[in-house]
Phi, psi and omega in degrees: 000128179281137168278118179278128181229129176274124179251124183252126178262120173245120185235159174211159175273124174255181182307323184249015180127205182293135176239152180239136171280121178243149177239154174283130191227104172312317181289345173255358174072036176158192175290134177209178179292155172298135178218158177211145173287141180266111180276150184289332187261056178301133177277152181301323184290330178293311180299317176301314179300314179299322180291326177294316182297321183290315183292330172276354179087008173295317179232146176210131181286130181244357181153180177222149176215140177255165181198152171238122180209164181295139181250116173299323183294323184250002178051042177197168176294143176217155175273136178237146168239104178278123177264109181279116180243128179267130178262134181237126182252084188296132183082004181245126184269097181297335178288341181278122179301138182069031177297175183300325174298308180302312180304317177295324171295318180295313180300326178279355180073024179275128173284125178214167177193157174266126176241143179279173181298321180295326179287337180293330181290348185231075187303315187297310181292339180250009176061037178268158174307134172303338176296338181308322181300328183282326190249348184313308187289328177287324178294316179302315181298316183296321179292332180276344187282000000 
């Protein structure tokens, strides 16, 4: 059985090209994209909110990528299916330091950082999740599409 996971790509144009917002995730062992398990018993209000987000362009499904890796939660290897979603923050300049998104993350005490495409290629040197190797190329292709 695949564990369904929504993986959110938040991007901005940086000095050397596209940059990705990653947050620290203990379950993934380092910085990784914002992710959430997709539960089977989705409630209608949640589905409605997601439909509005998709229709207004705030989120867009950009692809899928599978992986098998160890799950700390289940203490065994599991199959994962990552649903790649692009988040768009209309009217928000993500290139501006201290923008509303960054301020909200800071207020919530979430460890985060922007990472370039090149940094995504070296998970060990950049304290990224080992799972980055499994999703990186698909994420880059989806973000450029």
